[in-house]
N, CA, C and O atoms as a GROMACS GRO file, in nm:
protein
  640
    1UNK      N    1  27.003  -1.298  13.733
    1UNK     CA    2  27.147  -1.298  13.741
    1UNK      C    3  27.145  -1.170  13.820
    1UNK      O    4  27.234  -1.168  13.905
    2UNK      N    5  27.086  -1.088  13.817
    2UNK     CA    6  27.127  -0.976  13.940
    2UNK      C    7  27.083  -1.045  14.080
    2UNK      O    8  27.146  -0.984  14.167
    3UNK      N    9  27.018  -1.126  14.129
    3UNK     CA   10  27.022  -1.173  14.251
    3UNK      C   11  27.131  -1.203  14.299
    3UNK      O   12  27.177  -1.167  14.407
    4UNK      N   13  27.212  -1.321  14.159
    4UNK     CA   14  27.336  -1.393  14.185
    4UNK      C   15  27.418  -1.250  14.237
    4UNK      O   16  27.448  -1.215  14.351
    5UNK      N   17  27.440  -1.184  14.107
    5UNK     CA   18  27.560  -1.095  14.176
    5UNK      C   19  27.568  -1.010  14.278
    5UNK      O   20  27.677  -0.960  14.304
    6UNK      N   21  27.450  -0.978  14.355
    6UNK     CA   22  27.385  -0.891  14.486
    6UNK      C   23  27.472  -1.001  14.576
    6UNK      O   24  27.556  -0.948  14.649
    7UNK      N   25  27.465  -1.111  14.581
    7UNK     CA   26  27.476  -1.215  14.698
    7UNK      C   27  27.627  -1.208  14.659
    7UNK      O   28  27.702  -1.212  14.756
    8UNK      N   29  27.678  -1.198  14.550
    8UNK     CA   30  27.845  -1.270  14.530
    8UNK      C   31  27.890  -1.154  14.604
    8UNK      O   32  27.970  -1.169  14.696
    9UNK      N   33  27.840  -1.022  14.568
    9UNK     CA   34  27.916  -0.870  14.612
    9UNK      C   35  27.938  -0.850  14.770
    9UNK      O   36  28.029  -0.808  14.842
   10UNK      N   37  27.796  -0.907  14.788
   10UNK     CA   38  27.793  -0.902  14.977
   10UNK      C   39  27.895  -1.016  15.027
   10UNK      O   40  27.946  -1.005  15.138
   11UNK      N   41  27.911  -1.078  14.981
   11UNK     CA   42  27.983  -1.216  15.053
   11UNK      C   43  28.125  -1.169  15.052
   11UNK      O   44  28.189  -1.126  14.956
   12UNK      N   45  28.171  -1.189  15.207
   12UNK     CA   46  28.295  -1.159  15.274
   12UNK      C   47  28.377  -1.262  15.167
   12UNK      O   48  28.333  -1.351  15.094
   13UNK      N   49  28.521  -1.210  15.188
   13UNK     CA   50  28.647  -1.284  15.166
   13UNK      C   51  28.655  -1.444  15.222
   13UNK      O   52  28.557  -1.468  15.293
   14UNK      N   53  28.700  -1.501  15.215
   14UNK     CA   54  28.735  -1.700  15.277
   14UNK      C   55  28.807  -1.641  15.367
   14UNK      O   56  28.819  -1.720  15.461
   15UNK      N   57  28.877  -1.517  15.393
   15UNK     CA   58  28.976  -1.533  15.507
   15UNK      C   59  28.906  -1.438  15.624
   15UNK      O   60  28.935  -1.445  15.743
   16UNK      N   61  28.812  -1.351  15.571
   16UNK     CA   62  28.747  -1.235  15.690
   16UNK      C   63  28.597  -1.373  15.732
   16UNK      O   64  28.557  -1.404  15.844
   17UNK      N   65  28.564  -1.407  15.643
   17UNK     CA   66  28.461  -1.524  15.704
   17UNK      C   67  28.501  -1.659  15.762
   17UNK      O   68  28.419  -1.750  15.774
   18UNK      N   69  28.638  -1.671  15.801
   18UNK     CA   70  28.697  -1.762  15.866
   18UNK      C   71  28.692  -1.695  16.025
   18UNK      O   72  28.649  -1.750  16.126
   19UNK      N   73  28.742  -1.576  16.011
   19UNK     CA   74  28.783  -1.508  16.134
   19UNK      C   75  28.664  -1.475  16.181
   19UNK      O   76  28.661  -1.480  16.304
   20UNK      N   77  28.555  -1.441  16.127
   20UNK     CA   78  28.454  -1.398  16.194
   20UNK      C   79  28.330  -1.556  16.262
   20UNK      O   80  28.247  -1.562  16.352
   21UNK      N   81  28.375  -1.641  16.175
   21UNK     CA   82  28.321  -1.766  16.227
   21UNK      C   83  28.378  -1.803  16.365
   21UNK      O   84  28.312  -1.835  16.465
   22UNK      N   85  28.524  -1.793  16.352
   22UNK     CA   86  28.603  -1.848  16.473
   22UNK      C   87  28.611  -1.726  16.584
   22UNK      O   88  28.682  -1.753  16.681
   23UNK      N   89  28.541  -1.579  16.583
   23UNK     CA   90  28.538  -1.518  16.659
   23UNK      C   91  28.367  -1.528  16.720
   23UNK      O   92  28.344  -1.513  16.840
   24UNK      N   93  28.272  -1.549  16.633
   24UNK     CA   94  28.123  -1.588  16.691
   24UNK      C   95  28.124  -1.730  16.762
   24UNK      O   96  28.060  -1.766  16.861
   25UNK      N   97  28.227  -1.809  16.674
   25UNK     CA   98  28.161  -1.968  16.740
   25UNK      C   99  28.124  -2.031  16.695
   25UNK      O  100  28.142  -2.152  16.711
   26UNK      N  101  28.023  -1.950  16.578
   26UNK     CA  102  27.906  -2.036  16.451
   26UNK      C  103  27.977  -2.102  16.356
   26UNK      O  104  28.094  -2.070  16.334
   27UNK      N  105  27.914  -2.203  16.290
   27UNK     CA  106  27.935  -2.276  16.176
   27UNK      C  107  27.884  -2.228  16.073
   27UNK      O  108  27.932  -2.254  15.963
   28UNK      N  109  27.780  -2.150  16.086
   28UNK     CA  110  27.696  -2.113  15.926
   28UNK      C  111  27.787  -1.980  15.870
   28UNK      O  112  27.846  -1.894  15.936
   29UNK      N  113  27.775  -1.994  15.729
   29UNK     CA  114  27.857  -1.925  15.687
   29UNK      C  115  27.804  -1.752  15.683
   29UNK      O  116  27.697  -1.756  15.744
   30UNK      N  117  27.823  -1.646  15.652
   30UNK     CA  118  27.783  -1.495  15.666
   30UNK      C  119  27.652  -1.487  15.556
   30UNK      O  120  27.543  -1.430  15.557
   31UNK      N  121  27.740  -1.596  15.438
   31UNK     CA  122  27.653  -1.543  15.301
   31UNK      C  123  27.529  -1.638  15.329
   31UNK      O  124  27.442  -1.616  15.245
   32UNK      N  125  27.502  -1.710  15.396
   32UNK     CA  126  27.413  -1.816  15.422
   32UNK      C  127  27.296  -1.722  15.540
   32UNK      O  128  27.175  -1.743  15.544
   33UNK      N  129  27.361  -1.631  15.617
   33UNK     CA  130  27.309  -1.506  15.701
   33UNK      C  131  27.235  -1.436  15.650
   33UNK      O  132  27.118  -1.415  15.680
   34UNK      N  133  27.322  -1.374  15.530
   34UNK     CA  134  27.301  -1.258  15.451
   34UNK      C  135  27.145  -1.256  15.357
   34UNK      O  136  27.056  -1.172  15.342
   35UNK      N  137  27.171  -1.412  15.300
   35UNK     CA  138  27.059  -1.462  15.254
   35UNK      C  139  26.960  -1.507  15.317
   35UNK      O  140  26.857  -1.540  15.257
   36UNK      N  141  26.978  -1.517  15.495
   36UNK     CA  142  26.798  -1.541  15.523
   36UNK      C  143  26.759  -1.412  15.548
   36UNK      O  144  26.638  -1.391  15.540
   37UNK      N  145  26.847  -1.302  15.582
   37UNK     CA  146  26.814  -1.180  15.631
   37UNK      C  147  26.699  -1.123  15.507
   37UNK      O  148  26.585  -1.077  15.514
   38UNK      N  149  26.803  -1.154  15.385
   38UNK     CA  150  26.744  -1.124  15.271
   38UNK      C  151  26.599  -1.150  15.250
   38UNK      O  152  26.528  -1.050  15.237
   39UNK      N  153  26.548  -1.257  15.244
   39UNK     CA  154  26.423  -1.347  15.252
   39UNK      C  155  26.371  -1.332  15.322
   39UNK      O  156  26.254  -1.362  15.297
   40UNK      N  157  26.393  -1.275  15.471
   40UNK     CA  158  26.311  -1.214  15.555
   40UNK      C  159  26.273  -1.087  15.524
   40UNK      O  160  26.155  -1.066  15.551
   41UNK      N  161  26.354  -0.960  15.457
   41UNK     CA  162  26.295  -0.832  15.429
   41UNK      C  163  26.229  -0.862  15.318
   41UNK      O  164  26.125  -0.798  15.302
   42UNK      N  165  26.271  -0.976  15.196
   42UNK     CA  166  26.183  -0.920  15.073
   42UNK      C  167  25.992  -0.962  15.099
   42UNK      O  168  25.908  -0.915  15.022
   43UNK      N  169  25.955  -1.055  15.215
   43UNK     CA  170  25.824  -1.039  15.250
   43UNK      C  171  25.753  -0.904  15.266
   43UNK      O  172  25.632  -0.900  15.243
   44UNK      N  173  25.808  -0.811  15.296
   44UNK     CA  174  25.782  -0.677  15.309
   44UNK      C  175  25.680  -0.628  15.189
   44UNK      O  176  25.732  -0.618  15.078
   45UNK      N  177  25.585  -0.606  15.197
   45UNK     CA  178  25.504  -0.557  15.064
   45UNK      C  179  25.524  -0.380  15.032
   45UNK      O  180  25.575  -0.304  15.114
   46UNK      N  181  25.500  -0.360  14.972
   46UNK     CA  182  25.529  -0.242  14.931
   46UNK      C  183  25.366  -0.181  14.924
   46UNK      O  184  25.268  -0.235  14.874
   47UNK      N  185  25.377  -0.044  14.997
   47UNK     CA  186  25.275   0.048  15.015
   47UNK      C  187  25.228   0.140  14.913
   47UNK      O  188  25.314   0.179  14.834
   48UNK      N  189  25.097   0.187  14.894
   48UNK     CA  190  25.040   0.279  14.789
   48UNK      C  191  25.084   0.399  14.866
   48UNK      O  192  25.097   0.398  14.988
   49UNK      N  193  25.111   0.528  14.772
   49UNK     CA  194  25.128   0.657  14.804
   49UNK      C  195  25.109   0.716  14.703
   49UNK      O  196  25.151   0.705  14.588
   50UNK      N  197  25.009   0.814  14.776
   50UNK     CA  198  24.933   0.933  14.647
   50UNK      C  199  24.948   1.003  14.565
   50UNK      O  200  24.875   1.074  14.496
   51UNK      N  201  25.139   0.965  14.575
   51UNK     CA  202  25.185   1.080  14.435
   51UNK      C  203  25.164   0.956  14.314
   51UNK      O  204  25.132   0.988  14.200
   52UNK      N  205  25.182   0.836  14.347
   52UNK     CA  206  25.140   0.702  14.241
   52UNK      C  207  25.031   0.758  14.126
   52UNK      O  208  25.027   0.716  14.010
   53UNK      N  209  24.912   0.898  14.206
   53UNK     CA  210  24.845   0.903  14.077
   53UNK      C  211  24.882   0.981  13.975
   53UNK      O  212  24.824   1.001  13.868
   54UNK      N  213  24.993   1.028  14.022
   54UNK     CA  214  25.037   1.161  13.925
   54UNK      C  215  25.107   1.063  13.796
   54UNK      O  216  25.141   1.116  13.690
   55UNK      N  217  25.121   0.936  13.818
   55UNK     CA  218  25.191   0.823  13.699
   55UNK      C  219  25.069   0.741  13.650
   55UNK      O  220  25.078   0.647  13.572
   56UNK      N  221  24.960   0.785  13.701
   56UNK     CA  222  24.828   0.723  13.669
   56UNK      C  223  24.816   0.620  13.704
   56UNK      O  224  24.774   0.543  13.618
   57UNK      N  225  24.843   0.562  13.839
   57UNK     CA  226  24.795   0.460  13.922
   57UNK      C  227  24.719   0.439  14.040
   57UNK      O  228  24.751   0.524  14.124
   58UNK      N  229  24.659   0.385  14.070
   58UNK     CA  230  24.586   0.353  14.173
   58UNK      C  231  24.571   0.203  14.237
   58UNK      O  232  24.589   0.100  14.172
   59UNK      N  233  24.540   0.206  14.357
   59UNK     CA  234  24.549   0.054  14.359
   59UNK      C  235  24.432  -0.045  14.428
   59UNK      O  236  24.318  -0.006  14.454
   60UNK      N  237  24.471  -0.149  14.447
   60UNK     CA  238  24.384  -0.238  14.446
   60UNK      C  239  24.403  -0.354  14.573
   60UNK      O  240  24.510  -0.410  14.550
   61UNK      N  241  24.344  -0.412  14.692
   61UNK     CA  242  24.376  -0.501  14.778
   61UNK      C  243  24.355  -0.629  14.704
   61UNK      O  244  24.256  -0.654  14.635
   62UNK      N  245  24.466  -0.714  14.727
   62UNK     CA  246  24.485  -0.858  14.718
   62UNK      C  247  24.521  -0.928  14.836
   62UNK      O  248  24.639  -0.928  14.871
   63UNK      N  249  24.442  -0.984  14.898
   63UNK     CA  250  24.492  -1.076  15.044
   63UNK      C  251  24.555  -0.925  15.094
   63UNK      O  252  24.520  -0.812  15.061
   64UNK      N  253  24.643  -0.964  15.169
   64UNK     CA  254  24.721  -0.863  15.244
   64UNK      C  255  24.798  -0.756  15.170
   64UNK      O  256  24.842  -0.659  15.232
   65UNK      N  257  24.819  -0.775  15.021
   65UNK     CA  258  24.937  -0.666  14.953
   65UNK      C  259  24.826  -0.586  14.898
   65UNK      O  260  24.709  -0.624  14.891
   66UNK      N  261  24.875  -0.464  14.856
   66UNK     CA  262  24.789  -0.352  14.767
   66UNK      C  263  24.882  -0.361  14.605
   66UNK      O  264  25.001  -0.333  14.590
   67UNK      N  265  24.790  -0.405  14.506
   67UNK     CA  266  24.870  -0.417  14.394
   67UNK      C  267  24.829  -0.275  14.292
   67UNK      O  268  24.727  -0.213  14.261
   68UNK      N  269  24.942  -0.271  14.271
   68UNK     CA  270  24.895  -0.112  14.166
   68UNK      C  271  24.804  -0.179  14.043
   68UNK      O  272  24.811  -0.294  14.002
   69UNK      N  273  24.707  -0.064  13.992
   69UNK     CA  274  24.617  -0.088  13.886
   69UNK      C  275  24.637   0.060  13.784
   69UNK      O  276  24.590   0.167  13.822
   70UNK      N  277  24.685   0.051  13.701
   70UNK     CA  278  24.662   0.172  13.584
   70UNK      C  279  24.523   0.202  13.549
   70UNK      O  280  24.443   0.126  13.494
   71UNK      N  281  24.500   0.339  13.593
   71UNK     CA  282  24.367   0.414  13.565
   71UNK      C  283  24.345   0.410  13.429
   71UNK      O  284  24.224   0.400  13.409
   72UNK      N  285  24.408   0.412  13.326
   72UNK     CA  286  24.389   0.434  13.191
   72UNK      C  287  24.376   0.288  13.138
   72UNK      O  288  24.281   0.282  13.060
   73UNK      N  289  24.434   0.174  13.153
   73UNK     CA  290  24.386   0.068  13.087
   73UNK      C  291  24.365  -0.040  13.166
   73UNK      O  292  24.334  -0.145  13.111
   74UNK      N  293  24.380  -0.034  13.330
   74UNK     CA  294  24.311  -0.142  13.409
   74UNK      C  295  24.385  -0.242  13.404
   74UNK      O  296  24.332  -0.352  13.424
   75UNK      N  297  24.555  -0.232  13.371
   75UNK     CA  298  24.640  -0.337  13.404
   75UNK      C  299  24.656  -0.352  13.556
   75UNK      O  300  24.657  -0.249  13.623
   76UNK      N  301  24.665  -0.450  13.605
   76UNK     CA  302  24.699  -0.491  13.756
   76UNK      C  303  24.868  -0.530  13.744
   76UNK      O  304  24.918  -0.626  13.685
   77UNK      N  305  24.927  -0.437  13.808
   77UNK     CA  306  25.103  -0.518  13.832
   77UNK      C  307  25.143  -0.540  13.972
   77UNK      O  308  25.103  -0.488  14.076
   78UNK      N  309  25.243  -0.640  13.943
   78UNK     CA  310  25.233  -0.664  14.097
   78UNK      C  311  25.303  -0.599  14.175
   78UNK      O  312  25.384  -0.514  14.138
   79UNK      N  313  25.279  -0.632  14.303
   79UNK     CA  314  25.360  -0.556  14.462
   79UNK      C  315  25.484  -0.491  14.424
   79UNK      O  316  25.502  -0.374  14.457
   80UNK      N  317  25.584  -0.566  14.346
   80UNK     CA  318  25.739  -0.536  14.296
   80UNK      C  319  25.720  -0.412  14.206
   80UNK      O  320  25.810  -0.328  14.209
   81UNK      N  321  25.616  -0.391  14.129
   81UNK     CA  322  25.595  -0.266  14.053
   81UNK      C  323  25.593  -0.168  14.137
   81UNK      O  324  25.674  -0.088  14.092
   82UNK      N  325  25.545  -0.123  14.241
   82UNK     CA  326  25.520  -0.029  14.305
   82UNK      C  327  25.612   0.069  14.349
   82UNK      O  328  25.609   0.127  14.458
   83UNK      N  329  25.721   0.089  14.225
   83UNK     CA  330  25.782   0.183  14.286
   83UNK      C  331  25.759   0.279  14.149
   83UNK      O  332  25.717   0.246  14.038
   84UNK      N  333  25.803   0.412  14.200
   84UNK     CA  334  25.754   0.548  14.074
   84UNK      C  335  25.850   0.511  13.946
   84UNK      O  336  25.791   0.527  13.839
   85UNK      N  337  26.008   0.456  13.934
   85UNK     CA  338  26.004   0.434  13.829
   85UNK      C  339  25.968   0.354  13.748
   85UNK      O  340  25.987   0.360  13.626
   86UNK      N  341  25.890   0.233  13.832
   86UNK     CA  342  25.844   0.146  13.709
   86UNK      C  343  25.686   0.193  13.688
   86UNK      O  344  25.626   0.152  13.589
   87UNK      N  345  25.651   0.239  13.738
   87UNK     CA  346  25.532   0.299  13.717
   87UNK      C  347  25.545   0.384  13.589
   87UNK      O  348  25.477   0.371  13.487
   88UNK      N  349  25.621   0.451  13.607
   88UNK     CA  350  25.641   0.567  13.516
   88UNK      C  351  25.708   0.499  13.351
   88UNK      O  352  25.682   0.552  13.243
   89UNK      N  353  25.764   0.421  13.361
   89UNK     CA  354  25.826   0.322  13.271
   89UNK      C  355  25.666   0.249  13.204
   89UNK      O  356  25.650   0.224  13.085
   90UNK      N  357  25.578   0.230  13.296
   90UNK     CA  358  25.421   0.185  13.216
   90UNK      C  359  25.368   0.298  13.135
   90UNK      O  360  25.350   0.303  13.013
   91UNK      N  361  25.348   0.381  13.220
   91UNK     CA  362  25.303   0.516  13.147
   91UNK      C  363  25.354   0.570  13.063
   91UNK      O  364  25.278   0.640  12.995
   92UNK      N  365  25.504   0.568  13.024
   92UNK     CA  366  25.569   0.598  12.900
   92UNK      C  367  25.570   0.486  12.783
   92UNK      O  368  25.580   0.516  12.664
   93UNK      N  369  25.559   0.365  12.826
   93UNK     CA  370  25.581   0.256  12.688
   93UNK      C  371  25.429   0.258  12.672
   93UNK      O  372  25.414   0.275  12.551
   94UNK      N  373  25.313   0.251  12.726
   94UNK     CA  374  25.188   0.192  12.698
   94UNK      C  375  25.085   0.325  12.693
   94UNK      O  376  24.984   0.331  12.623
   95UNK      N  377  25.130   0.418  12.772
   95UNK     CA  378  25.044   0.572  12.714
   95UNK      C  379  25.139   0.674  12.695
   95UNK      O  380  25.153   0.752  12.790
   96UNK      N  381  25.209   0.693  12.593
   96UNK     CA  382  25.305   0.771  12.554
   96UNK      C  383  25.221   0.915  12.543
   96UNK      O  384  25.269   1.028  12.552
   97UNK      N  385  25.089   0.881  12.522
   97UNK     CA  386  25.006   1.016  12.460
   97UNK      C  387  24.935   1.097  12.603
   97UNK      O  388  24.857   1.192  12.610
   98UNK      N  389  25.001   1.011  12.710
   98UNK     CA  390  24.924   1.060  12.831
   98UNK      C  391  25.041   1.165  12.953
   98UNK      O  392  25.018   1.247  13.041
   99UNK      N  393  25.177   1.098  12.888
   99UNK     CA  394  25.260   1.155  12.972
   99UNK      C  395  25.276   1.279  13.037
   99UNK      O  396  25.314   1.294  13.153
  100UNK      N  397  25.246   1.366  12.955
  100UNK     CA  398  25.258   1.532  12.984
  100UNK      C  399  25.127   1.583  13.088
  100UNK      O  400  25.123   1.686  13.155
  101UNK      N  401  25.028   1.479  13.079
  101UNK     CA  402  24.902   1.474  13.180
  101UNK      C  403  24.955   1.507  13.328
  101UNK      O  404  25.050   1.453  13.386
  102UNK      N  405  24.882   1.595  13.369
  102UNK     CA  406  24.911   1.647  13.573
  102UNK      C  407  24.828   1.501  13.629
  102UNK      O  408  24.779   1.404  13.571
  103UNK      N  409  24.841   1.549  13.788
  103UNK     CA  410  24.766   1.426  13.849
  103UNK      C  411  24.656   1.471  13.896
  103UNK      O  412  24.615   1.420  14.001
  104UNK      N  413  24.573   1.587  13.827
  104UNK     CA  414  24.429   1.594  13.820
  104UNK      C  415  24.363   1.544  13.717
  104UNK      O  416  24.243   1.524  13.730
  105UNK      N  417  24.424   1.517  13.605
  105UNK     CA  418  24.360   1.439  13.488
  105UNK      C  419  24.361   1.279  13.525
  105UNK      O  420  24.287   1.201  13.465
  106UNK      N  421  24.437   1.244  13.613
  106UNK     CA  422  24.426   1.089  13.647
  106UNK      C  423  24.304   1.108  13.770
  106UNK      O  424  24.201   1.042  13.755
  107UNK      N  425  24.315   1.182  13.867
  107UNK     CA  426  24.242   1.202  13.978
  107UNK      C  427  24.073   1.197  13.939
  107UNK      O  428  23.980   1.149  14.004
  108UNK      N  429  24.073   1.287  13.771
  108UNK     CA  430  23.898   1.291  13.762
  108UNK      C  431  23.862   1.132  13.668
  108UNK      O  432  23.766   1.054  13.667
  109UNK      N  433  23.995   1.139  13.598
  109UNK     CA  434  23.939   0.982  13.530
  109UNK      C  435  23.958   0.891  13.656
  109UNK      O  436  23.875   0.801  13.641
  110UNK      N  437  24.000   0.878  13.728
  110UNK     CA  438  23.951   0.775  13.840
  110UNK      C  439  23.799   0.804  13.932
  110UNK      O  440  23.722   0.716  13.969
  111UNK      N  441  23.785   0.922  13.950
  111UNK     CA  442  23.649   0.964  13.974
  111UNK      C  443  23.522   0.862  13.885
  111UNK      O  444  23.449   0.770  13.922
  112UNK      N  445  23.540   0.923  13.769
  112UNK     CA  446  23.434   0.908  13.654
  112UNK      C  447  23.436   0.741  13.701
  112UNK      O  448  23.346   0.687  13.766
  113UNK      N  449  23.552   0.680  13.655
  113UNK     CA  450  23.545   0.540  13.664
  113UNK      C  451  23.500   0.449  13.798
  113UNK      O  452  23.458   0.333  13.792
  114UNK      N  453  23.516   0.524  13.914
  114UNK     CA  454  23.406   0.494  14.035
  114UNK      C  455  23.258   0.517  14.028
  114UNK      O  456  23.168   0.448  14.075
  115UNK      N  457  23.251   0.636  13.956
  115UNK     CA  458  23.079   0.673  13.931
  115UNK      C  459  23.028   0.567  13.813
  115UNK      O  460  22.916   0.519  13.834
  116UNK      N  461  23.088   0.528  13.705
  116UNK     CA  462  23.012   0.419  13.631
  116UNK      C  463  23.016   0.289  13.696
  116UNK      O  464  22.918   0.217  13.679
  117UNK      N  465  23.104   0.248  13.760
  117UNK     CA  466  23.062   0.132  13.843
  117UNK      C  467  22.974   0.148  13.891
  117UNK      O  468  22.880   0.073  13.863
  118UNK      N  469  22.955   0.257  13.990
  118UNK     CA  470  22.816   0.242  14.090
  118UNK      C  471  22.697   0.229  13.976
  118UNK      O  472  22.598   0.161  14.001
  119UNK      N  473  22.708   0.283  13.878
  119UNK     CA  474  22.588   0.280  13.798
  119UNK      C  475  22.563   0.161  13.717
  119UNK      O  476  22.453   0.123  13.678
  120UNK      N  477  22.679   0.105  13.694
  120UNK     CA  478  22.638  -0.022  13.635
  120UNK      C  479  22.615  -0.121  13.770
  120UNK      O  480  22.523  -0.201  13.757
  121UNK      N  481  22.673  -0.123  13.875
  121UNK     CA  482  22.619  -0.210  13.974
  121UNK      C  483  22.461  -0.199  13.997
  121UNK      O  484  22.390  -0.298  14.009
  122UNK      N  485  22.413  -0.066  14.002
  122UNK     CA  486  22.277  -0.069  14.022
  122UNK      C  487  22.233  -0.144  13.889
  122UNK      O  488  22.164  -0.246  13.890
  123UNK      N  489  22.280  -0.081  13.777
  123UNK     CA  490  22.178  -0.124  13.704
  123UNK      C  491  22.140  -0.315  13.676
  123UNK      O  492  22.032  -0.373  13.673
  124UNK      N  493  22.282  -0.368  13.660
  124UNK     CA  494  22.307  -0.456  13.694
  124UNK      C  495  22.256  -0.587  13.812
  124UNK      O  496  22.291  -0.704  13.822
  125UNK      N  497  22.162  -0.504  13.890
  125UNK     CA  498  22.141  -0.581  14.047
  125UNK      C  499  22.028  -0.672  13.994
  125UNK      O  500  21.923  -0.651  13.934
  126UNK      N  501  22.089  -0.777  14.037
  126UNK     CA  502  21.981  -0.904  14.073
  126UNK      C  503  21.888  -0.869  14.189
  126UNK      O  504  21.918  -0.808  14.291
  127UNK      N  505  21.738  -0.934  14.146
  127UNK     CA  506  21.669  -0.930  14.250
  127UNK      C  507  21.676  -1.080  14.315
  127UNK      O  508  21.674  -1.183  14.249
  128UNK      N  509  21.685  -1.073  14.446
  128UNK     CA  510  21.699  -1.182  14.570
  128UNK      C  511  21.563  -1.295  14.479
  128UNK      O  512  21.611  -1.393  14.422
  129UNK      N  513  21.432  -1.281  14.472
  129UNK     CA  514  21.368  -1.390  14.484
  129UNK      C  515  21.397  -1.458  14.321
  129UNK      O  516  21.370  -1.572  14.284
  130UNK      N  517  21.455  -1.358  14.248
  130UNK     CA  518  21.460  -1.433  14.141
  130UNK      C  519  21.596  -1.515  14.133
  130UNK      O  520  21.604  -1.598  14.042
  131UNK      N  521  21.708  -1.500  14.221
  131UNK     CA  522  21.799  -1.544  14.260
  131UNK      C  523  21.792  -1.707  14.344
  131UNK      O  524  21.863  -1.807  14.337
  132UNK      N  525  21.657  -1.669  14.433
  132UNK     CA  526  21.626  -1.804  14.515
  132UNK      C  527  21.579  -1.920  14.395
  132UNK      O  528  21.630  -2.030  14.373
  133UNK      N  529  21.470  -1.858  14.331
  133UNK     CA  530  21.398  -1.929  14.231
  133UNK      C  531  21.521  -2.005  14.150
  133UNK      O  532  21.520  -2.128  14.141
  134UNK      N  533  21.606  -1.942  14.105
  134UNK     CA  534  21.736  -1.995  14.010
  134UNK      C  535  21.789  -2.137  14.118
  134UNK      O  536  21.769  -2.258  14.106
  135UNK      N  537  21.846  -2.073  14.200
  135UNK     CA  538  21.859  -2.192  14.262
  135UNK      C  539  21.789  -2.286  14.333
  135UNK      O  540  21.856  -2.372  14.390
  136UNK      N  541  21.663  -2.289  14.344
  136UNK     CA  542  21.589  -2.428  14.353
  136UNK      C  543  21.561  -2.513  14.224
  136UNK      O  544  21.544  -2.634  14.216
  137UNK      N  545  21.562  -2.394  14.099
  137UNK     CA  546  21.556  -2.495  13.988
  137UNK      C  547  21.682  -2.545  13.947
  137UNK      O  548  21.704  -2.623  13.855
  138UNK      N  549  21.756  -2.497  14.019
  138UNK     CA  550  21.906  -2.611  13.970
  138UNK      C  551  21.922  -2.700  14.085
  138UNK      O  552  22.011  -2.783  14.065
  139UNK      N  553  21.869  -2.710  14.191
  139UNK     CA  554  21.834  -2.775  14.295
  139UNK      C  555  21.748  -2.962  14.248
  139UNK      O  556  21.781  -3.079  14.265
  140UNK      N  557  21.628  -2.888  14.183
  140UNK     CA  558  21.522  -2.973  14.108
  140UNK      C  559  21.596  -3.063  14.022
  140UNK      O  560  21.586  -3.184  14.045
  141UNK      N  561  21.674  -3.021  13.918
  141UNK     CA  562  21.736  -3.042  13.786
  141UNK      C  563  21.820  -3.138  13.882
  141UNK      O  564  21.802  -3.258  13.863
  142UNK      N  565  21.900  -3.105  13.971
  142UNK     CA  566  21.964  -3.200  14.010
  142UNK      C  567  21.953  -3.334  14.072
  142UNK      O  568  22.005  -3.444  14.050
  143UNK      N  569  21.870  -3.290  14.152
  143UNK     CA  570  21.774  -3.455  14.210
  143UNK      C  571  21.715  -3.525  14.101
  143UNK      O  572  21.694  -3.644  14.125
  144UNK      N  573  21.682  -3.482  13.982
  144UNK     CA  574  21.647  -3.532  13.872
  144UNK      C  575  21.767  -3.621  13.814
  144UNK      O  576  21.747  -3.732  13.765
  145UNK      N  577  21.867  -3.575  13.823
  145UNK     CA  578  21.987  -3.610  13.763
  145UNK      C  579  22.005  -3.600  13.579
  145UNK      O  580  22.047  -3.687  13.502
  146UNK      N  581  21.951  -3.450  13.547
  146UNK     CA  582  21.911  -3.457  13.434
  146UNK      C  583  22.008  -3.376  13.397
  146UNK      O  584  22.069  -3.329  13.494
  147UNK      N  585  22.051  -3.336  13.279
  147UNK     CA  586  22.092  -3.223  13.227
  147UNK      C  587  22.059  -3.137  13.268
  147UNK      O  588  21.951  -3.147  13.328
  148UNK      N  589  22.128  -2.996  13.265
  148UNK     CA  590  22.084  -2.842  13.270
  148UNK      C  591  22.014  -2.845  13.141
  148UNK      O  592  21.911  -2.777  13.144
  149UNK      N  593  22.039  -2.906  13.023
  149UNK     CA  594  21.928  -2.825  12.911
  149UNK      C  595  21.838  -2.886  12.905
  149UNK      O  596  21.798  -2.908  12.791
  150UNK      N  597  21.757  -2.948  13.028
  150UNK     CA  598  21.657  -3.034  13.012
  150UNK      C  599  21.560  -2.945  13.151
  150UNK      O  600  21.462  -2.990  13.211
  151UNK      N  601  21.626  -2.815  13.169
  151UNK     CA  602  21.533  -2.720  13.227
  151UNK      C  603  21.414  -2.674  13.136
  151UNK      O  604  21.314  -2.653  13.204
  152UNK      N  605  21.396  -2.651  12.998
  152UNK     CA  606  21.307  -2.604  12.954
  152UNK      C  607  21.182  -2.707  13.003
  152UNK      O  608  21.069  -2.661  13.022
  153UNK      N  609  21.214  -2.864  13.024
  153UNK     CA  610  21.071  -2.946  13.024
  153UNK      C  611  21.026  -2.911  13.164
  153UNK      O  612  20.909  -2.882  13.189
  154UNK      N  613  21.117  -2.913  13.252
  154UNK     CA  614  21.026  -2.886  13.421
  154UNK      C  615  20.992  -2.712  13.436
  154UNK      O  616  20.881  -2.677  13.477
  155UNK      N  617  21.059  -2.647  13.414
  155UNK     CA  618  21.028  -2.480  13.439
  155UNK      C  619  20.961  -2.421  13.337
  155UNK      O  620  20.873  -2.337  13.352
  156UNK      N  621  21.011  -2.475  13.205
  156UNK     CA  622  20.882  -2.397  13.108
  156UNK      C  623  20.746  -2.393  13.127
  156UNK      O  624  20.678  -2.291  13.119
  157UNK      N  625  20.695  -2.538  13.161
  157UNK     CA  626  20.541  -2.548  13.228
  157UNK      C  627  20.497  -2.474  13.334
  157UNK      O  628  20.390  -2.413  13.331
  158UNK      N  629  20.585  -2.474  13.443
  158UNK     CA  630  20.529  -2.395  13.552
  158UNK      C  631  20.570  -2.222  13.538
  158UNK      O  632  20.543  -2.140  13.625
  159UNK      N  633  20.638  -2.192  13.415
  159UNK     CA  634  20.596  -2.056  13.374
  159UNK      C  635  20.496  -2.003  13.343
  159UNK      O  636  20.460  -1.897  13.392
  160UNK      N  637  20.421  -2.076  13.242
  160UNK     CA  638  20.322  -2.062  13.132
  160UNK      C  639  20.208  -2.075  13.210
  160UNK      O  640  20.097  -2.070  13.159
   0.00000   0.00000   0.00000
């Protein structure tokens, strides 16, 4: 509804529109030109700013856009939500107990999450030899056209 009202407000009156068309010699209406300009400008993605961390948000890259990510709950929002008012609204509605926290609190929370991710990555690292063996096992099962549950009959004797 808001988009319709904005376009409606931007339209010129019919007399102004006809006079503009006569002056420019074009047959297209100014409303369609405004829509075309608006659609081309809406393709621009919003960029992350460091001040958004005071609202509890960092960003992640998805394709060619930056998406805001809540430091507290990890929720990803759309690129259109990368506006201070919408980020503050998320903080007040979902994390009202953290409204009074300053930027330093959220930066400490973010750094601890990064450290935890590094530790988890080191713990769950898969050996490359085990990965290659797993692929070879799957290939043998696929060649025999057996269900994957039959892996026990092929692999278990070899392991023992």
